[in-house]
C-alpha positions as CSV (number, residue, x, y, z in Angstrom):
1,M,-0.4,-15.2,-1.7
2,R,3.2,-14.0,-1.3
3,V,5.4,-15.3,1.4
4,T,5.4,-12.0,3.3
5,Q,1.6,-12.1,3.4
6,V,1.6,-15.6,4.9
7,M,4.1,-14.4,7.4
8,W,2.0,-11.4,8.4
9,W,-1.1,-13.6,8.7
10,A,0.7,-15.9,11.0
11,I,2.1,-13.1,13.1
12,L,-1.3,-11.3,13.4
13,V,-3.1,-14.5,14.4
14,L,-0.5,-15.2,17.1
15,I,-0.8,-11.6,18.4
16,S,-4.6,-11.8,18.4
17,F,-4.6,-15.1,20.4
18,A,-2.1,-13.6,22.8
19,T,-4.3,-10.5,23.2
20,L,-7.4,-12.6,23.9
21,A,-5.4,-14.9,26.3
22,L,-4.2,-11.8,28.2
23,D,-7.9,-10.6,28.4
24,I,-9.0,-14.0,29.8
25,I,-6.1,-14.4,32.3
26,T,-6.7,-11.0,33.8
27,G,-10.4,-11.6,34.4
28,P,-13.4,-9.3,33.9
29,Y,-12.1,-6.3,36.0
30,I,-8.9,-5.7,34.1
31,Q,-9.3,-5.6,30.4
32,F,-6.8,-4.9,27.6
33,P,-8.9,-3.8,24.6
34,I,-6.3,-1.2,23.8
35,T,-4.0,-4.1,22.7
36,F,-6.5,-4.9,20.0
37,V,-5.1,-1.9,18.1
38,V,-1.8,-3.8,17.5
39,P,-3.2,-6.7,15.3
40,V,-5.8,-4.5,13.7
41,G,-3.3,-1.7,12.9
42,L,-0.7,-4.1,11.6
43,A,-3.2,-6.0,9.5
44,A,-4.5,-2.8,7.8
45,W,-0.9,-1.5,7.3
46,H,0.5,-4.7,5.8
47,L,-2.5,-6.6,4.3
48,G,-5.0,-3.8,3.6
49,R,-8.0,-2.1,5.0
50,W,-10.4,-5.0,4.7
51,T,-8.1,-7.4,6.5
52,G,-7.7,-4.9,9.3
53,I,-11.5,-4.5,9.5
54,G,-11.8,-8.3,9.5
55,F,-9.4,-8.6,12.4
56,A,-11.4,-5.8,14.2
57,I,-14.6,-7.7,13.8
58,V,-13.2,-11.1,14.9
59,L,-11.5,-9.6,17.9
60,V,-14.5,-7.6,19.1
61,A,-16.8,-10.6,18.5
62,A,-14.4,-12.9,20.5
63,R,-14.3,-10.3,23.3
64,L,-18.1,-10.0,23.3
65,G,-18.4,-13.7,23.4
66,L,-16.2,-13.8,26.5
67,A,-18.2,-11.0,28.1
68,V,-21.5,-12.7,27.7
69,T,-20.3,-16.2,28.7
70,V,-17.3,-16.2,31.0
71,D,-17.8,-12.7,32.4
72,A,-21.6,-12.8,32.4
73,A,-21.8,-12.6,36.2
74,T,-19.8,-9.4,36.4
75,I,-20.6,-7.6,33.2
76,P,-24.2,-7.0,32.3
77,H,-25.1,-7.9,28.7
78,P,-26.1,-4.4,27.7
79,A,-22.8,-3.0,28.9
80,A,-20.9,-5.8,27.0
81,V,-22.8,-4.9,23.8
82,I,-22.1,-1.2,24.2
83,N,-18.4,-1.8,24.9
84,A,-18.3,-4.1,21.8
85,V,-19.9,-1.4,19.6
86,I,-17.5,1.2,20.9
87,R,-14.5,-1.1,20.3
88,L,-15.7,-1.9,16.8
89,V,-16.1,1.7,15.8
90,V,-12.7,2.7,17.1
91,L,-10.9,-0.3,15.6
92,V,-12.6,0.0,12.2
93,G,-11.6,3.7,12.2
94,L,-8.0,2.7,13.0
95,A,-8.0,0.1,10.2
96,I,-9.1,2.7,7.7
97,A,-6.6,5.3,8.9
98,A,-3.7,2.9,9.0
99,E,-4.4,1.7,5.4
100,Q,-4.7,5.3,4.2
101,L,-1.5,6.3,5.9
102,Q,0.3,3.3,4.4
103,H,-1.0,4.3,0.9
104,R,0.2,7.9,1.3
105,R,3.6,6.7,2.5
106,D,3.9,4.4,-0.6
107,L,2.8,7.2,-2.9
108,A,5.3,9.6,-1.3
109,A,8.1,7.0,-1.8
110,R,7.2,6.6,-5.4
111,V,7.1,10.3,-6.0
112,R,10.6,10.7,-4.4
113,V,12.0,8.2,-6.9
114,L,11.2,10.5,-9.8
115,E,11.9,13.8,-8.0
116,G,15.1,15.7,-8.1
117,I,17.9,15.9,-10.7
118,L,18.6,12.9,-12.9
119,P,22.1,12.8,-14.5
120,I,21.3,12.2,-18.2
121,C,23.7,12.0,-21.2
122,S,23.3,15.0,-23.5
123,F,23.7,12.8,-26.6
124,C,22.1,9.4,-26.1
125,K,19.7,10.4,-23.2
126,K,20.7,7.5,-21.0
127,I,20.4,8.1,-17.2
128,R,23.3,7.4,-14.8
129,R,22.1,5.2,-12.0
130,A,23.3,5.4,-8.4
131,D,25.8,2.5,-9.1
132,G,27.4,4.5,-11.9
133,D,26.0,2.4,-14.8
134,W,24.0,4.0,-17.6
135,E,20.5,2.9,-18.4
136,Q,18.1,3.9,-21.2
137,I,15.6,6.5,-20.0
138,E,12.7,4.3,-21.0
139,A,13.9,1.4,-18.9
140,Y,14.7,3.7,-15.9
141,V,11.3,5.4,-15.9
142,S,9.5,2.1,-16.4
143,Q,11.4,0.5,-13.6
144,H,10.7,3.4,-11.1
145,S,7.1,4.2,-12.1
146,E,4.1,2.6,-13.7
147,A,4.8,4.5,-17.0
148,H,5.4,2.4,-20.1
149,F,6.7,3.7,-23.5
150,S,5.8,3.3,-27.1
151,H,8.0,4.7,-29.8
152,G,7.2,6.7,-32.9
153,L,8.7,9.5,-35.0
154,C,7.7,13.1,-34.8
155,E,7.4,15.1,-38.1
156,V,10.8,16.9,-37.6
157,C,12.7,13.7,-37.0
158,L,10.9,11.9,-39.8
159,E,12.0,14.7,-42.2
160,K,15.5,14.9,-40.8
161,H,16.3,11.1,-40.7
162,Y,14.0,9.7,-43.4
163,P,13.6,12.6,-45.9
164,D,12.5,10.2,-48.7
165,S,9.8,8.4,-46.8
166,P,6.1,8.8,-47.8
167,G,5.2,10.9,-44.7
168,A,8.1,13.3,-45.0
169,S,8.2,16.3,-47.2
170,G,11.7,15.5,-48.4
171,P,13.5,17.2,-51.3
172,S,11.4,15.5,-54.0
173,Q,8.1,16.6,-52.3
174,R,9.0,20.2,-51.6
175,P,7.6,22.8,-53.9
176,N,10.1,24.8,-55.9
177,G,10.3,28.4,-55.2
């Protein structure tokens, strides 16, 4: 796990506890289920869809537990279950939407890196970076995308640069005439 993931887990757990504490403090008549969108949305955005769905399930289950125990005198069990199902459907939908939005945002950022005009040397084909230094095209593209390169020689370059090699039809292999 990376440090940023640990940090997000800690933040999300604290927000979740604060949300549930607010729900307990205000009693059964004033509920804050809308605040559940904060930890669920942040979890899906930063840690992925399944983490967001996990937070949705845990928060809804905790709220349902409060409704059937602490608030049992004021909230009938069937109403508590119906509210829990509604919350769960909405929060799972939010987690899925947040993760898809994050994925699209990341994809758009990656596409922007390789869009536009790249200043490239006409002779050696190096690309000038934003800091003014020149970098091999293979290194630049590999660094800014998931593309990797392998090298070979096309037939024209093989004949031009290595005319006597076995694959080239150099001067000794050309028919007279």
